[in-house]
C-alpha positions as CSV (number, residue, x, y, z in Angstrom):
1,M,170.4,0.9,-27.1
2,K,168.0,3.1,-24.8
3,S,166.0,-0.2,-23.7
4,L,169.4,-2.0,-22.6
5,L,170.5,1.1,-20.6
6,L,167.1,1.4,-18.9
7,L,167.3,-2.4,-18.2
8,T,170.6,-2.2,-16.7
9,L,169.6,1.0,-14.6
10,L,166.5,-0.9,-13.3
11,A,168.5,-4.0,-12.2
12,A,171.0,-1.8,-10.5
13,L,168.3,0.0,-8.6
14,L,166.6,-3.2,-7.7
15,G,169.8,-4.7,-6.6
16,T,170.3,-1.5,-4.4
17,A,166.8,-1.9,-2.9
18,S,167.2,-5.8,-2.0
19,A,170.6,-4.8,-0.2
20,A,168.6,-2.2,2.2
21,E,165.9,-4.7,3.2
22,P,165.8,-5.4,6.9
23,P,167.4,-8.6,8.1
24,R,165.3,-11.9,7.9
25,R,164.3,-12.8,11.4
26,P,161.5,-15.1,12.9
27,S,158.3,-13.7,13.6
28,S,158.3,-15.6,16.6
29,L,161.0,-16.9,18.9
30,S,161.1,-18.2,22.4
31,L,164.1,-20.4,23.6
32,Y,164.7,-22.2,26.9
33,I,167.3,-24.3,28.6
34,G,167.5,-25.0,32.2
35,H,169.3,-27.1,34.8
36,Y,168.2,-28.5,38.2
37,G,170.5,-27.1,41.0
38,P,172.8,-24.4,40.7
39,G,173.0,-24.5,36.9
40,G,170.4,-21.9,36.4
41,R,167.7,-21.3,33.7
42,T,167.8,-19.0,30.6
43,H,165.1,-17.7,28.6
44,V,165.3,-15.7,25.3
45,D,162.2,-14.1,23.7
46,L,161.7,-12.1,20.8
47,V,159.7,-9.1,21.8
48,D,159.0,-6.0,19.4
49,G,162.2,-7.0,17.2
50,T,164.6,-7.3,20.1
51,L,165.5,-10.3,22.4
52,R,164.7,-10.5,26.0
53,Y,167.4,-12.5,27.6
54,K,166.7,-13.7,31.2
55,V,168.7,-15.5,33.4
56,L,168.0,-17.2,36.6
57,K,170.8,-18.3,38.7
58,S,171.4,-18.9,42.3
59,Q,168.0,-17.2,43.1
60,K,169.2,-14.2,41.3
61,E,167.5,-13.1,38.0
62,T,169.1,-10.8,35.4
63,V,167.2,-9.4,32.4
64,E,168.7,-7.7,29.4
65,T,167.6,-6.7,25.9
66,V,169.8,-7.8,23.2
67,T,169.5,-6.2,19.7
68,P,171.4,-8.5,17.2
69,T,172.8,-7.0,14.1
70,A,171.7,-8.0,10.7
71,E,174.8,-10.2,10.3
72,Q,173.9,-12.1,13.4
73,W,170.5,-12.6,12.3
74,L,171.8,-14.0,9.1
75,A,174.2,-16.3,10.6
76,F,171.6,-17.5,13.0
77,E,169.2,-18.2,10.1
78,T,171.9,-20.0,8.1
79,A,172.9,-22.1,11.2
80,L,169.1,-23.1,11.7
81,D,169.1,-24.3,8.1
82,A,172.3,-26.0,8.4
83,L,171.4,-27.8,11.4
84,K,167.9,-28.7,9.9
85,V,166.1,-27.7,12.9
86,W,162.9,-27.7,11.0
87,D,163.2,-31.5,10.8
88,W,163.5,-31.8,14.7
89,K,161.3,-34.3,16.6
90,K,158.8,-32.5,18.8
91,T,160.2,-34.4,22.0
92,Y,163.5,-35.8,23.0
93,E,163.5,-37.4,26.4
94,I,165.4,-39.6,28.7
95,P,163.2,-39.7,31.8
96,S,165.0,-38.4,35.0
97,E,164.2,-35.9,37.7
98,D,167.5,-34.3,37.4
99,G,169.6,-32.9,34.3
100,T,168.8,-30.4,31.6
101,Q,165.6,-29.4,30.0
102,W,165.1,-27.2,26.9
103,S,162.8,-25.8,24.5
104,A,162.6,-24.1,21.2
105,T,159.8,-22.4,19.5
106,I,160.7,-20.5,16.3
107,V,158.2,-19.4,13.6
108,E,159.4,-17.8,10.4
109,D,158.4,-17.8,6.7
110,G,155.5,-20.4,7.1
111,R,157.9,-22.7,9.0
112,K,157.5,-23.7,12.6
113,L,159.9,-25.4,15.0
114,E,158.2,-26.6,18.5
115,S,160.6,-29.0,20.1
116,T,161.5,-29.8,23.7
117,G,163.8,-32.1,25.4
118,N,164.7,-33.9,28.8
119,N,168.3,-34.9,28.9
120,A,168.1,-35.8,25.2
121,Y,168.9,-33.8,22.3
122,P,168.8,-33.7,18.5
123,P,171.9,-34.0,16.4
124,D,174.4,-31.2,16.7
125,F,172.6,-29.4,19.5
126,K,176.0,-28.1,20.8
127,K,176.2,-26.2,17.6
128,Y,172.7,-24.9,18.2
129,L,173.6,-23.7,21.5
130,A,176.6,-21.9,19.9
131,A,174.3,-20.4,17.4
132,V,172.0,-19.1,20.2
133,K,175.0,-17.6,21.9
134,A,176.4,-15.8,18.9
135,L,173.0,-14.2,18.4
136,L,173.1,-13.0,21.8
137,G,176.5,-11.5,21.2
138,G,178.3,-13.9,23.2
139,R,176.0,-14.2,26.3
140,Q,175.6,-17.7,27.9
141,F,173.0,-20.1,26.6
142,E,173.8,-23.7,27.8
């Protein structure tokens, strides 16, 4: 009886400890999307546990620090897995001097994504953009 009580108590304590763990997030993250002309360029980089959000539009640069919540990190990680970003090709390209360029470098848990594009995109790319926007608390990333 005492053994069962101790096992139950230990299981409860371990469950509480795991709930208090910090959110899973990449060890490295660098995202970019840019457009020729007035569309602008946006960079997102993970720096010391926070995101540096930098936008260059119409010759004006804006830089913000964004600290996603544990829930935002979880939603982002879930989206990355659902979108199968770890299987994206290294390059997506339709040669052109105009258009949209993008890149994503993400390292987490022994997995690494390094993918770029020039006017071409992996499947469900708009859902990826929406996931990044949600991680940024609604700030633009398109």
